C-alpha positions as CSV (number, residue, x, y, z in Angstrom):
1,M,-39.6,90.1,-42.4
2,D,-40.4,90.2,-38.7
3,M,-37.7,88.5,-36.5
4,V,-39.7,88.6,-33.3
5,P,-41.3,85.2,-32.6
6,E,-45.0,85.1,-31.9
7,K,-46.0,84.6,-28.2
8,A,-47.6,81.3,-29.0
9,D,-44.3,80.1,-30.5
10,V,-42.3,81.1,-27.4
11,W,-44.8,79.3,-25.1
12,A,-44.6,76.2,-27.3
13,L,-40.8,76.2,-27.0
14,F,-41.1,76.5,-23.2
15,K,-43.6,73.7,-23.0
16,D,-41.5,71.4,-25.1
17,F,-38.5,72.1,-22.9
18,A,-40.5,71.5,-19.7
19,D,-41.9,68.2,-21.1
20,K,-38.3,67.0,-22.0
21,M,-37.1,67.9,-18.5
22,N,-40.0,66.1,-16.9
23,E,-39.1,63.0,-18.8
24,R,-36.0,62.6,-16.5
25,C,-38.3,61.2,-13.9
26,P,-41.2,59.3,-15.5
27,S,-44.5,59.1,-13.6
28,G,-44.7,56.1,-11.2
29,N,-41.2,56.7,-9.8
30,T,-41.0,57.5,-6.1
31,Q,-40.6,61.2,-5.2
32,P,-39.5,62.5,-1.9
33,T,-42.4,62.5,0.5
34,S,-41.4,65.8,2.2
35,V,-38.9,68.6,2.0
36,S,-37.9,70.5,5.1
37,Q,-36.2,73.9,5.3
38,T,-34.1,75.0,8.3
39,P,-34.7,78.6,9.5
40,T,-31.0,79.5,9.3
41,S,-30.4,78.1,5.8
42,S,-32.2,78.1,2.4
43,A,-31.2,74.5,1.8
44,A,-34.0,72.0,1.4
45,T,-33.4,68.4,2.5
46,S,-35.0,65.4,1.0
47,T,-36.3,62.9,3.6
48,S,-36.9,59.8,1.4
49,T,-35.1,57.9,-1.3
50,S,-36.1,58.5,-5.0
51,T,-35.8,55.9,-7.8
52,C,-35.5,58.5,-10.5
53,K,-32.2,59.7,-12.0
54,P,-30.7,62.3,-9.6
55,V,-30.5,65.8,-10.9
56,R,-27.1,67.1,-11.9
57,K,-25.5,70.1,-10.1
58,R,-27.2,73.4,-11.1
59,G,-30.3,71.5,-12.3
60,Q,-33.8,72.2,-11.1
61,C,-35.0,70.0,-8.3
62,G,-38.2,71.6,-7.1
63,G,-40.8,74.3,-7.2
64,I,-44.5,74.8,-7.8
65,K,-45.7,72.6,-10.7
66,Y,-42.2,70.9,-11.0
67,K,-42.7,67.2,-11.7
68,G,-39.1,66.1,-12.2
69,C,-36.8,64.2,-9.9
70,K,-36.2,66.0,-6.6
71,T,-33.1,64.2,-5.6
72,C,-29.7,65.8,-6.3
73,E,-26.6,63.9,-7.4
74,A,-24.0,63.2,-4.7
75,G,-22.2,66.3,-3.5
76,S,-25.0,68.7,-4.1
77,T,-28.1,69.7,-2.2
78,C,-31.5,70.9,-3.4
79,T,-31.5,74.6,-2.4
80,Y,-34.7,76.6,-2.3
81,S,-34.7,79.8,-4.4
82,N,-38.4,80.7,-4.4
83,D,-41.7,79.0,-4.6
84,W,-41.3,78.3,-8.3
85,Y,-37.6,77.1,-8.3
86,S,-35.2,75.0,-6.3
87,Q,-31.7,74.1,-7.7
88,C,-29.1,71.5,-7.0
89,L,-26.0,73.4,-5.6
């Protein structure tokens, strides 16, 4: 019996996870209109108010193809890591 999952099974798990994470901020909710980054810091700052549930600390708040809420809960800031991932810290 082979214990290694098939590639298609792994991708299906990732897709299911991403779909569940994107449910946090259903379509139609307001997303920040712009994100700015200061040259001396990697922190990104939201410039508008969002009506979706704020992301908890250490949660994803941005990145290429990210469709969830981009507003962090009070006390944390959406911090750019790379083009594919920003995190509330």
